[in-house]
C-alpha positions as CSV (number, residue, x, y, z in Angstrom):
1,X,0.0,0.0,0.0
2,X,1.3,3.5,-0.9
3,X,1.6,5.6,2.2
4,X,1.6,9.4,2.7
5,X,5.3,9.1,3.4
6,X,5.9,7.2,0.1
7,X,4.0,9.9,-1.8
8,X,5.9,12.7,-0.1
9,X,9.3,11.2,-0.7
10,X,8.6,10.6,-4.4
11,X,7.6,14.2,-4.9
12,X,9.9,16.5,-6.9
13,X,10.1,19.7,-4.8
14,X,11.0,23.1,-6.2
15,X,13.9,25.0,-4.5
16,X,12.4,27.2,-1.8
17,X,13.9,30.3,-3.5
18,X,11.6,29.5,-6.5
19,X,8.6,29.3,-4.2
20,X,9.6,32.6,-2.7
21,X,10.0,34.1,-6.1
22,X,6.5,33.2,-7.0
23,X,5.4,35.4,-4.1
24,X,7.5,38.3,-5.3
25,X,10.4,37.7,-2.9
26,X,14.0,37.7,-3.8
27,X,16.6,35.2,-2.6
28,X,17.9,37.8,-0.1
29,X,14.4,38.2,1.3
30,X,14.3,34.8,2.9
31,X,16.5,32.8,5.4
32,X,16.8,29.3,4.0
33,X,16.7,26.2,6.2
34,X,18.1,23.8,3.7
35,X,16.8,24.1,0.1
36,X,13.2,23.2,0.7
37,X,12.1,25.4,3.6
38,X,12.9,29.0,4.8
39,X,11.9,31.7,7.2
40,X,10.6,35.0,5.9
41,X,11.8,37.9,8.2
42,X,9.1,40.2,9.6
43,X,10.6,43.3,8.1
44,X,10.2,41.8,4.6
45,X,6.6,41.0,5.4
46,X,6.0,44.5,6.7
47,X,7.3,46.0,3.4
48,X,5.2,43.6,1.4
49,X,2.1,44.7,3.3
50,X,2.8,48.3,2.6
51,X,3.2,47.6,-1.1
52,X,0.1,45.5,-1.7
53,X,-3.6,45.2,-0.9
54,X,-4.6,42.3,1.3
55,X,-5.8,39.1,-0.3
56,X,-9.1,37.3,0.5
57,X,-9.2,35.1,3.6
58,X,-10.9,31.7,3.5
59,X,-11.4,29.8,6.7
60,X,-11.6,26.0,6.8
61,X,-13.5,24.6,9.7
62,X,-15.7,21.5,10.2
63,X,-18.7,19.8,11.6
64,X,-18.2,18.1,15.0
65,X,-15.7,15.3,14.1
66,X,-15.5,11.6,14.7
67,X,-12.5,10.4,16.7
68,X,-10.6,9.9,13.4
69,X,-11.0,13.6,12.3
70,X,-12.6,14.7,9.0
71,X,-9.6,16.1,7.1
72,X,-9.5,19.9,7.6
73,X,-5.8,20.1,6.9
74,X,-6.0,17.9,3.9
75,X,-8.9,19.9,2.6
76,X,-7.2,23.2,3.2
77,X,-4.2,22.0,1.2
78,X,-6.4,20.6,-1.6
79,X,-8.4,23.9,-1.8
80,X,-5.2,25.9,-2.1
81,X,-4.0,23.6,-4.9
82,X,-7.4,23.8,-6.5
83,X,-7.5,27.6,-6.5
84,X,-4.1,27.7,-8.1
85,X,-5.2,25.1,-10.7
86,X,-8.1,27.5,-11.5
87,X,-5.6,30.4,-11.7
88,X,-3.5,28.5,-14.3
89,X,-6.6,28.5,-16.6
90,X,-7.7,32.0,-15.5
91,X,-4.9,34.2,-14.2
92,X,-7.4,36.8,-13.0
93,X,-8.3,34.5,-10.1
94,X,-4.9,35.1,-8.6
95,X,-2.5,33.1,-6.4
96,X,-3.5,31.1,-3.4
97,X,-1.3,30.8,-0.3
98,X,-1.7,28.4,2.7
99,X,-1.4,29.3,6.3
100,X,-1.4,26.3,8.6
101,X,-0.3,25.2,12.1
102,X,2.9,23.3,12.8
103,X,2.4,19.8,14.1
104,X,3.2,18.9,17.7
105,X,5.4,15.9,18.1
106,X,3.1,14.5,20.9
107,X,0.4,13.5,18.4
108,X,3.0,12.5,15.8
109,X,4.4,9.8,18.2
110,X,1.0,9.1,19.7
111,X,-2.1,8.2,17.7
112,X,-3.5,11.2,15.8
113,X,-0.7,11.5,13.4
114,X,0.9,14.6,11.9
115,X,-0.5,17.8,10.5
116,X,1.0,17.9,7.0
117,X,-2.1,16.6,5.2
118,X,-2.4,13.3,3.4
119,X,-2.5,11.4,0.1
120,X,-1.9,13.8,-2.7
121,X,-2.8,16.9,-0.7
122,X,0.3,17.4,1.5
123,X,2.7,20.1,2.5
124,X,6.4,19.0,2.1
125,X,9.0,18.1,3.2
126,X,6.5,16.3,5.5
127,X,9.0,14.5,7.5
128,X,10.7,17.7,8.5
129,X,7.5,19.5,9.2
130,X,6.3,16.7,11.5
131,X,9.6,16.3,13.3
132,X,11.4,19.4,14.7
133,X,10.8,21.5,11.5
134,X,12.8,24.8,12.0
135,X,13.0,24.5,15.8
136,X,10.1,26.9,16.7
137,X,8.6,24.6,19.3
138,X,12.0,24.1,21.0
139,X,12.4,27.8,21.2
140,X,8.9,28.2,22.7
141,X,9.5,25.4,25.2
142,X,12.8,27.1,26.2
143,X,11.2,30.5,26.7
144,X,8.4,29.1,28.8
145,X,10.8,27.0,31.0
146,X,13.1,30.0,31.4
147,X,10.2,32.0,32.9
148,X,9.4,29.1,35.3
149,X,13.1,28.8,36.2
150,X,13.5,32.5,36.9
151,X,10.4,32.5,39.1
152,X,11.8,29.7,41.2
153,X,15.1,31.4,41.3
154,X,13.5,34.6,42.6
155,X,11.8,32.6,45.4
156,X,15.2,31.0,46.3
157,X,17.0,34.3,46.5
158,X,14.9,36.1,49.1
159,X,11.4,36.2,47.4
160,X,11.1,40.0,47.4
161,X,7.8,39.7,45.6
162,X,6.4,37.5,48.3
163,X,5.4,34.8,45.8
164,X,3.0,32.3,47.3
165,X,4.3,28.8,46.3
166,X,0.8,27.5,46.5
167,X,-0.4,29.9,43.8
168,X,2.2,29.4,41.1
169,X,0.4,29.1,37.7
170,X,3.1,28.5,35.1
171,X,4.1,25.0,34.4
172,X,7.1,23.6,32.6
173,X,6.5,22.1,29.2
174,X,7.8,19.4,26.8
175,X,6.6,18.6,23.3
176,X,5.8,15.0,23.9
177,X,2.9,13.0,25.3
178,X,3.9,12.0,28.9
179,X,1.2,11.1,31.3
180,X,3.8,10.7,34.2
181,X,4.3,14.4,34.1
182,X,0.6,15.3,34.7
183,X,1.3,15.5,38.4
184,X,4.8,15.8,39.9
185,X,6.5,17.1,43.1
186,X,9.4,19.5,42.6
187,X,11.9,21.1,45.0
188,X,13.0,17.9,46.8
189,X,16.8,18.7,46.5
190,X,17.3,20.0,50.0
191,X,18.0,23.6,51.0
192,X,19.3,24.5,47.6
193,X,16.7,22.5,45.6
194,X,13.9,25.0,45.7
195,X,10.6,25.0,47.6
196,X,8.9,21.6,47.7
197,X,5.5,21.7,46.1
198,X,3.1,19.9,43.8
199,X,3.4,20.8,40.2
200,X,2.7,19.6,36.7
201,X,4.0,19.7,33.1
202,X,2.0,20.7,30.0
203,X,2.7,19.9,26.4
204,X,4.2,22.8,24.5
205,X,1.1,23.5,22.4
206,X,-0.9,24.0,25.6
207,X,1.4,26.7,27.0
208,X,0.4,30.4,27.2
209,X,3.7,31.2,25.5
210,X,2.5,29.3,22.4
211,X,-0.8,31.3,22.4
212,X,1.2,34.5,22.8
213,X,3.5,33.5,20.0
214,X,0.6,32.9,17.7
215,X,-1.1,36.3,18.4
216,X,2.0,38.5,18.4
217,X,2.3,41.0,15.6
218,X,5.9,42.0,16.0
219,X,8.9,41.5,18.2
220,X,7.9,44.5,20.3
221,X,4.3,43.2,20.6
222,X,5.7,39.7,21.5
223,X,7.8,41.1,24.3
224,X,4.9,43.2,25.6
225,X,2.6,40.2,25.7
226,X,5.2,37.9,27.3
227,X,5.7,40.5,30.0
228,X,1.9,40.4,30.8
229,X,1.8,36.7,31.5
230,X,0.8,36.1,35.1
231,X,3.1,33.5,36.6
232,X,1.8,33.4,40.1
233,X,0.1,35.4,42.9
234,X,1.7,36.8,46.0
235,X,0.5,35.9,49.5
236,X,-1.4,39.1,49.4
237,X,-3.2,37.9,46.2
238,X,-1.4,40.4,43.9
239,X,-0.6,39.1,40.3
240,X,3.1,38.5,39.6
241,X,4.0,38.8,35.9
242,X,7.0,37.9,33.7
243,X,7.8,41.6,33.7
244,X,7.9,41.6,37.5
245,X,10.7,39.0,37.5
246,X,12.5,40.6,34.5
247,X,12.3,37.7,32.1
248,X,10.5,39.2,29.1
249,X,13.7,40.4,27.3
250,X,15.5,37.0,27.6
251,X,12.3,35.1,26.5
252,X,12.0,37.4,23.5
253,X,15.6,36.7,22.6
254,X,14.9,33.0,22.6
255,X,11.9,33.6,20.3
256,X,13.4,36.2,18.0
257,X,14.2,33.9,15.1
258,X,11.3,31.6,15.6
259,X,8.8,34.5,15.2
260,X,9.5,34.7,11.5
261,X,7.0,32.5,9.6
262,X,8.1,29.3,7.9
263,X,7.7,29.0,4.1
264,X,7.3,25.6,2.4
265,X,5.2,24.2,-0.5
266,X,2.5,21.7,-1.3
267,X,3.1,18.7,-3.5
268,X,1.8,20.9,-6.3
269,X,4.1,23.7,-5.4
270,X,1.6,26.1,-3.8
271,X,3.3,28.3,-1.2
272,X,2.5,27.4,2.4
273,X,3.3,29.3,5.6
274,X,3.4,26.7,8.5
275,X,3.9,28.5,11.8
276,X,2.8,28.1,15.4
277,X,0.3,25.6,16.7
278,X,-1.7,26.2,20.0
279,X,-4.0,23.5,21.2
280,X,-7.5,23.9,19.8
281,X,-9.0,23.1,23.2
282,X,-7.0,25.0,25.7
283,X,-6.2,27.9,23.4
284,X,-7.5,29.4,20.1
285,X,-6.2,26.6,17.9
286,X,-5.0,28.6,14.9
287,X,-1.6,29.2,13.1
288,X,0.3,32.3,13.9
289,X,-1.3,35.7,13.1
290,X,2.0,36.6,11.4
291,X,1.7,33.7,9.0
292,X,-1.9,34.6,8.1
293,X,-1.0,38.2,7.6
294,X,2.0,37.1,5.5
295,X,-0.3,35.2,3.2
296,X,-2.7,38.1,3.0
297,X,0.2,40.5,2.0
298,X,1.8,38.1,-0.6
299,X,-1.2,36.2,-2.0
300,X,-4.6,36.9,-3.6
301,X,-6.2,34.1,-1.5
302,X,-5.2,32.8,1.9
303,X,-6.6,29.4,3.0
304,X,-6.3,28.8,6.7
305,X,-7.9,26.4,9.2
306,X,-9.0,26.5,12.8
307,X,-9.0,23.4,15.0
308,X,-11.9,21.0,15.6
309,X,-15.5,21.8,14.7
310,X,-16.9,25.3,14.0
311,X,-18.2,25.5,17.6
312,X,-14.6,25.5,18.9
313,X,-12.3,26.4,16.0
314,X,-14.3,28.8,14.0
315,X,-15.7,30.6,17.1
316,X,-12.3,31.2,18.5
317,X,-10.9,32.2,15.1
318,X,-13.6,34.8,14.7
319,X,-14.2,36.0,18.2
320,X,-10.5,36.0,19.3
321,X,-8.0,35.9,16.4
322,X,-10.0,38.0,13.9
323,X,-11.0,40.5,16.5
324,X,-7.4,40.9,17.7
325,X,-6.0,41.1,14.2
326,X,-8.6,43.2,12.4
327,X,-9.1,40.6,9.7
328,X,-12.3,38.7,8.5
329,X,-12.9,35.8,6.1
330,X,-14.6,36.3,2.8
331,X,-16.1,32.7,3.0
332,X,-15.9,29.6,5.2
333,X,-15.5,26.0,4.2
334,X,-17.2,23.5,6.5
335,X,-15.5,20.1,6.1
336,X,-17.9,17.2,6.5
337,X,-17.8,13.5,5.8
338,X,-20.6,11.0,5.3
339,X,-19.0,8.9,8.1
340,X,-19.4,11.9,10.5
341,X,-23.0,12.4,9.5
342,X,-23.7,8.8,10.2
343,X,-21.9,9.1,13.5
344,X,-24.1,12.0,14.5
345,X,-27.1,10.1,13.2
346,X,-26.6,7.5,15.8
347,X,-24.3,4.9,14.1
348,X,-21.5,3.4,16.2
349,X,-18.0,4.6,15.1
350,X,-17.2,1.0,14.0
351,X,-20.1,1.0,11.6
352,X,-19.8,4.4,9.9
353,X,-18.2,3.0,6.7
354,X,-21.4,1.0,6.0
355,X,-23.9,2.6,3.6
356,X,-26.9,4.2,5.4
357,X,-28.7,7.1,3.7
358,X,-31.2,7.5,6.6
359,X,-28.3,7.9,9.1
360,X,-26.7,10.4,6.8
361,X,-29.8,12.6,6.8
362,X,-30.4,12.0,10.6
363,X,-26.9,13.4,11.3
364,X,-27.5,16.5,9.3
365,X,-28.7,18.3,12.4
366,X,-25.1,18.7,13.5
367,X,-23.8,20.1,10.2
368,X,-26.8,22.3,9.8
369,X,-26.3,24.0,13.2
370,X,-22.6,24.8,12.4
371,X,-23.7,26.3,9.0
372,X,-26.5,28.2,10.7
373,X,-24.2,29.7,13.3
374,X,-21.8,30.9,10.6
375,X,-24.6,32.5,8.6
376,X,-26.9,33.9,11.2
377,X,-24.4,34.9,14.0
378,X,-21.3,35.8,12.0
379,X,-22.9,36.8,8.7
380,X,-20.5,34.5,6.7
381,X,-21.2,32.3,3.7
382,X,-20.5,28.6,4.4
383,X,-19.5,26.2,1.7
384,X,-19.8,22.5,2.7
385,X,-17.0,20.3,1.4
386,X,-17.7,16.6,1.6
387,X,-14.3,15.0,1.9
388,X,-14.9,11.8,0.0
389,X,-13.8,8.5,1.3
390,X,-13.6,5.2,-0.8
391,X,-16.5,3.7,1.2
392,X,-18.9,6.5,0.4
393,X,-21.7,5.7,-2.0
394,X,-23.1,7.9,-4.7
395,X,-26.6,7.5,-3.3
396,X,-25.5,8.8,0.2
397,X,-23.5,11.7,-1.4
398,X,-26.4,12.7,-3.6
399,X,-28.8,12.7,-0.6
400,X,-26.5,14.8,1.5
401,X,-25.9,17.5,-1.2
402,X,-29.6,17.6,-2.1
403,X,-30.5,18.1,1.5
404,X,-28.2,21.1,2.0
405,X,-29.2,22.6,-1.3
406,X,-32.8,22.6,0.0
407,X,-31.8,24.9,2.9
408,X,-29.7,27.2,0.7
409,X,-26.2,25.9,1.6
410,X,-23.8,25.3,-1.2
411,X,-22.2,21.8,-1.0
412,X,-19.7,19.9,-3.1
413,X,-17.8,16.7,-2.9
414,X,-14.0,16.7,-3.2
415,X,-11.5,14.1,-3.9
416,X,-8.3,16.0,-3.2
417,X,-6.8,13.2,-1.0
418,X,-6.7,11.0,-4.1
419,X,-6.5,13.5,-6.9
420,X,-4.8,16.6,-5.4
421,X,-5.8,20.0,-6.8
422,X,-7.7,18.5,-9.7
423,X,-10.0,16.8,-7.2
424,X,-10.7,20.1,-5.4
425,X,-11.7,22.1,-8.5
426,X,-15.4,22.0,-7.7
427,X,-14.6,23.2,-4.2
428,X,-12.4,26.0,-5.4
429,X,-15.1,27.2,-7.8
430,X,-17.7,27.2,-5.1
431,X,-15.3,29.2,-2.8
432,X,-14.6,31.8,-5.5
433,X,-18.4,32.2,-6.0
434,X,-19.1,32.4,-2.3
435,X,-16.3,35.0,-1.7
436,X,-17.6,37.0,-4.6
437,X,-21.1,37.2,-3.0
438,X,-22.7,34.5,-5.2
439,X,-23.2,32.0,-2.4
440,X,-25.9,31.7,0.1
441,X,-25.8,34.6,2.5
442,X,-26.8,34.9,6.1
443,X,-30.5,34.0,6.4
444,X,-30.8,33.4,2.7
445,X,-32.1,30.3,0.9
446,X,-35.4,28.6,1.0
447,X,-35.9,26.7,4.2
448,X,-33.0,28.5,6.0
449,X,-33.1,28.3,9.8
450,X,-34.6,31.1,11.8
451,X,-32.0,33.4,13.4
452,X,-31.2,32.9,17.0
453,X,-30.1,36.6,17.3
454,X,-27.9,38.8,15.2
455,X,-24.2,39.3,15.5
456,X,-22.4,42.3,16.9
457,X,-21.0,44.8,14.5
458,X,-17.3,45.1,14.6
459,X,-15.4,48.4,14.3
460,X,-14.7,49.9,10.9
461,X,-11.3,51.7,11.1
462,X,-9.0,51.6,8.1
463,X,-5.4,50.6,8.7
464,X,-3.2,49.2,6.0
465,X,-0.4,48.0,8.3
466,X,0.5,44.3,8.3
467,X,0.9,44.4,12.1
468,X,-2.6,45.6,13.0
469,X,-3.2,45.7,16.7
470,X,0.5,45.3,17.6
471,X,3.1,47.8,18.8
472,X,5.7,48.9,16.4
473,X,9.3,49.6,17.4
474,X,9.5,52.9,19.2
475,X,5.8,53.0,20.2
476,X,5.2,53.9,23.8
477,X,2.7,51.1,24.5
478,X,0.5,48.5,22.9
479,X,-3.3,48.9,22.7
480,X,-5.4,47.0,25.2
481,X,-5.8,43.2,24.7
482,X,-8.6,42.3,22.4
483,X,-8.6,45.5,20.4
484,X,-7.3,46.2,17.0
485,X,-7.6,48.5,14.0
486,X,-9.6,47.0,11.2
487,X,-8.7,46.9,7.5
488,X,-10.6,45.8,4.4
489,X,-13.1,42.9,4.9
490,X,-12.9,43.2,8.7
491,X,-15.3,46.1,8.5
492,X,-18.0,43.4,8.0
493,X,-17.1,41.6,11.2
494,X,-19.8,40.4,13.4
495,X,-18.9,38.7,16.7
496,X,-21.0,36.4,19.0
497,X,-20.5,38.6,22.0
498,X,-19.4,42.1,23.0
499,X,-16.1,42.6,24.8
500,X,-17.7,44.9,27.4
501,X,-20.1,42.1,28.6
502,X,-19.1,40.6,32.0
503,X,-16.9,37.5,31.7
504,X,-19.7,35.3,33.1
505,X,-22.2,36.7,30.5
506,X,-19.7,36.1,27.6
507,X,-19.5,32.4,28.7
508,X,-23.2,32.1,28.8
509,X,-23.7,33.9,25.5
510,X,-21.4,31.4,23.7
511,X,-23.0,28.5,25.4
512,X,-26.5,29.5,24.4
513,X,-25.9,31.0,21.0
514,X,-23.3,28.6,19.7
515,X,-23.9,25.4,21.6
516,X,-27.7,25.7,22.0
517,X,-27.3,25.1,25.8
518,X,-30.0,26.0,28.3
519,X,-27.4,27.6,30.7
520,X,-24.0,27.3,32.2
521,X,-23.1,25.8,35.6
522,X,-20.6,28.1,37.3
523,X,-19.4,26.8,40.7
524,X,-18.8,29.3,43.4
525,X,-15.0,28.9,43.1
526,X,-15.2,29.7,39.4
527,X,-17.3,32.8,40.0
528,X,-14.8,34.0,42.6
529,X,-12.0,33.6,40.0
530,X,-14.0,35.5,37.4
531,X,-14.6,38.3,39.9
532,X,-10.9,38.4,40.7
533,X,-9.9,38.6,37.0
534,X,-12.3,41.5,36.5
535,X,-10.9,43.3,39.6
536,X,-7.4,42.8,38.2
537,X,-8.4,44.5,35.0
538,X,-9.1,41.6,32.7
539,X,-12.9,41.9,32.5
540,X,-12.9,43.1,28.8
541,X,-10.9,40.0,27.6
542,X,-12.4,37.5,25.2
543,X,-13.2,34.0,26.5
544,X,-11.7,30.9,25.1
545,X,-13.8,27.9,26.0
546,X,-12.1,24.5,26.2
547,X,-14.4,21.5,25.9
548,X,-14.8,18.2,24.0
549,X,-14.6,18.5,20.3
550,X,-16.9,15.5,19.7
551,X,-20.2,17.2,20.8
552,X,-21.7,20.7,20.9
553,X,-22.2,20.0,24.6
554,X,-19.6,19.1,27.3
555,X,-20.7,15.5,27.1
556,X,-18.9,13.7,24.3
557,X,-21.7,11.1,24.0
558,X,-24.3,13.7,23.0
559,X,-24.2,13.6,19.2
560,X,-26.2,15.6,16.6
561,X,-27.4,19.0,17.8
562,X,-28.5,18.6,21.4
563,X,-30.6,21.4,23.0
564,X,-31.4,22.3,26.6
565,X,-28.1,20.9,28.0
566,X,-26.0,22.5,30.7
567,X,-22.4,23.6,30.0
568,X,-20.5,22.5,33.1
569,X,-17.5,24.8,33.8
570,X,-14.8,23.2,35.9
571,X,-12.3,26.0,36.1
572,X,-11.1,29.3,34.5
573,X,-7.6,30.3,33.9
574,X,-6.2,33.7,33.0
575,X,-4.0,34.0,29.9
576,X,-3.1,37.7,30.3
577,X,-0.4,37.7,27.7
578,X,-2.5,36.0,25.1
579,X,-5.3,38.4,26.0
580,X,-8.1,35.9,26.9
581,X,-9.6,33.9,29.7
582,X,-9.6,30.1,29.3
583,X,-12.8,28.4,30.4
584,X,-12.4,24.7,31.2
585,X,-15.7,23.0,30.5
586,X,-15.8,19.3,31.1
587,X,-12.7,17.1,31.2
588,X,-9.7,18.7,29.4
589,X,-6.1,17.5,29.6
590,X,-3.1,19.7,28.9
591,X,-0.7,16.8,28.9
592,X,-1.8,13.9,26.7
593,X,-0.6,10.3,27.1
594,X,0.5,7.7,24.6
595,X,-1.9,4.9,23.5
596,X,-1.1,1.2,24.1
597,X,0.5,1.0,20.7
598,X,1.8,4.4,19.9
599,X,2.8,5.5,16.3
600,X,6.4,5.8,17.6
601,X,6.6,2.0,17.4
602,X,6.4,2.2,13.6
603,X,8.8,5.0,13.0
604,X,12.4,4.1,12.0
605,X,15.3,5.2,9.8
606,X,16.9,3.2,7.0
607,X,20.7,2.8,6.6
608,X,20.6,5.6,3.9
609,X,18.9,8.0,6.3
610,X,15.3,7.8,5.1
611,X,12.6,7.9,7.7
612,X,10.0,5.2,7.5
613,X,6.7,4.6,9.2
614,X,5.7,8.3,9.4
615,X,2.1,7.8,8.2
């Protein structure tokens, strides 16, 4: 059987200088990491933004997935290749650029696999992208662990800030799944070994430094955001930040080179920026803002994705990333599969590959709700992409597409996994039409769902800078978290809640508007924390809800589109540097474990240096 690795290794890659040239960049404008990947310095991107109008942004999200996932990354890659295939026949369409997250090595060695796509819709060199890449995650881990180390060092040498060892919030991180690190005891080395206490490790992608890295707009903005991270509280309950212990400058130095976006290519030589990768549960689950803005400055179309279903990924992308950055998509692709429809129609996961038209239609409630939210709340045009699998039948596919057509939602099937860009031509054409205003609009279409309330109009301030919302070198201070100037399409932005709503009300608004919940359950301890965050000046921050991806509720077993359920909030955490409050709803882990037979067992290296077993 031909594997993803076989396909990737047999591909003929263009030199990265040629990929850069296709974006209008000279050889001296990039920093090569070998001949197939490079970093693009921020000053180059700043100049590119000043010289060109922004391209159109296309968000790829999904219905609530099965445990196997529905192929958002593969679809994103296929769509970019499909758009560029259209452009070869009609140059007026313009060049498409990808902006995707970097894979974490935890899932690579665990069970989920990498994040470089699959089949004939991949970004390459996939083995480099999935393993270490350009060292960004190592730099993020080092910066995070430096802050933790300097805090402990401060306590050891007198503790002038009166840090309460019981109220230390920062955890050390590693980029591997290691369940033994979920709970540890540190400081057992005697009088010079630190203060003994219970502690824990997180995986790198769950760290606040990663979230900060992916929302920073410049080195100066990065340093300012790092400085705001609350590491601990004093015995008097005062917040103690990275700036308080003097670590922001050194952390920024560790991240200086990593902050420049990474440029690679697809199998069909479409340019791709792969940069950053915060957890889609504990953080906002998107690639770096700099990579997205790089694509907007250098391309005519930018295809990007947000983690998990639209209730998690798209909501955070729109309410957090877009609001912070002053950007807004021209259209949204909702990835669906017949197996996911059958899963939400009540079929056991082991039986989703068996034909069942009735289950396909029964599971439509989940997909419909995601599309309705995008149209009615955010005012965006969804295009449903059925990522076709070999077990899908023509009868099932026809029934699914016909059903969506009946409610005014454009839907196409796509075979990009097997056929690359050629297999995504219908999807590319549908996206071009939707982005041009030809698709179904909010509330449009016969049989469209009734609105559950309109969105909130975003600000409409023109600003052509690449680094919207950041602080440029020499500026006195950055704007408040969660605010940004808005350019181009962002003047059409509609959010699901207002920033000046109380934190508790923002949580309830998302639960009721996006998840169809009856209410939220906020324990007394959580309410106390929310009150504390507000008193400390963070009441205007967005909220980032962490919950299961498998259901619109906090109960993974509730499939379809449940109503009247209660969103159970277990905890809230402040991410002051990232600029949001994390809401832990249900059981969420920030340090995964390996399965009984991890993927690492299959990975090896041949005598001539080729990696095998990597998908």
